[in-house]
C-alpha positions as CSV (number, residue, x, y, z in Angstrom):
1,M,137.3,105.2,84.3
2,G,133.6,104.1,84.6
3,A,132.2,107.1,82.7
4,M,134.4,105.7,79.4
5,K,132.0,102.6,79.1
6,F,129.0,105.3,78.2
7,R,131.4,107.3,75.6
8,K,131.1,106.5,72.0
9,N,133.4,108.8,69.5
10,G,134.5,111.4,72.6
11,K,130.5,111.9,73.3
12,I,128.3,110.1,76.2
13,N,126.1,107.7,74.3
14,A,122.8,108.3,75.9
15,E,121.2,105.2,74.4
16,N,123.8,103.2,76.7
17,I,123.0,105.0,79.7
18,F,119.1,104.5,79.0
19,L,119.5,100.8,78.6
20,K,121.8,100.5,81.5
21,E,119.4,102.3,83.8
22,K,116.6,100.2,82.7
23,T,118.1,97.1,83.2
24,A,119.0,98.3,86.9
25,I,115.2,99.0,87.1
26,I,114.2,95.6,85.7
27,K,116.7,93.8,87.9
28,L,115.3,96.0,91.2
29,N,111.6,95.4,90.2
30,L,112.4,91.5,90.1
31,S,114.4,91.4,93.1
32,F,111.5,92.9,95.0
33,S,108.5,91.7,93.4
34,K,107.9,89.1,95.8
35,E,104.5,87.7,96.2
36,V,103.0,86.1,99.3
37,F,100.3,83.5,99.1
38,Y,98.7,82.0,102.5
39,V,96.0,79.6,102.6
40,L,93.0,80.3,105.1
41,K,91.9,77.5,107.7
42,P,88.6,77.7,109.0
43,A,87.7,76.5,112.5
44,I,84.4,76.1,114.1
45,D,84.0,76.3,118.3
46,W,81.5,73.7,118.6
47,D,80.7,74.6,122.3
48,T,79.6,78.0,120.8
49,C,77.9,76.9,117.7
50,V,74.0,77.1,117.3
51,G,73.6,75.4,114.2
52,C,72.0,78.4,112.3
53,G,73.4,77.5,109.0
54,A,74.4,80.7,108.2
55,C,78.1,79.8,107.2
56,T,76.6,76.7,104.9
57,E,74.7,79.1,102.9
58,V,77.9,81.5,102.3
59,C,80.0,78.5,101.8
60,P,78.8,75.3,101.2
61,E,81.9,73.8,99.8
62,V,83.6,74.4,103.2
63,F,81.2,74.0,105.8
64,Q,78.1,71.6,106.6
65,L,75.5,71.3,109.1
66,R,75.2,67.8,111.2
67,D,73.8,67.0,114.3
68,D,72.7,70.9,114.6
69,K,76.3,72.0,114.2
70,A,78.4,73.0,111.6
71,Y,81.5,71.3,110.6
72,V,84.3,72.2,108.1
73,I,84.3,69.8,105.4
74,G,86.7,71.3,102.9
75,P,89.1,73.1,105.0
76,D,91.2,73.7,101.6
77,K,88.5,75.2,99.8
78,C,88.3,79.0,101.3
79,N,89.6,79.8,97.8
80,T,86.3,79.0,96.3
81,C,84.1,80.8,98.3
82,K,84.0,83.7,101.2
83,C,85.3,82.3,104.4
84,E,85.7,85.9,105.9
85,E,82.0,86.6,105.1
86,A,81.2,83.3,107.0
87,V,83.1,84.7,110.3
88,D,81.3,87.8,109.7
89,I,77.8,86.6,109.5
90,C,77.8,84.0,112.4
91,P,75.4,85.4,114.9
92,V,77.7,84.1,117.9
93,Q,80.9,84.4,116.6
94,A,81.9,80.5,116.3
95,I,83.8,80.5,113.3
96,S,87.5,81.6,113.1
97,V,89.6,81.6,110.2
98,T,93.7,81.7,110.7
99,E,96.4,82.2,107.9
100,E,98.6,79.5,107.2
């Protein structure tokens, strides 16, 4: 009886089948197209930091030098610079970035 929905004047209506399949595909895409967002949170190990300032060159919105140590001044601004690059260029690996 389900096939009767697609018949028109005794013939299968291909347009209805296509539309029904297209609708199913759209619904499938909507139900599985979930985007995941996360926030990067930088941190500095002050015992390890040597105050070279490399992180402040890459991300001045996030890092600042004070008293010969780097500090995180904009933890919510990793989206404005390359916090991962700051992690990579730190000569003593004093910077870490976690996803929240």
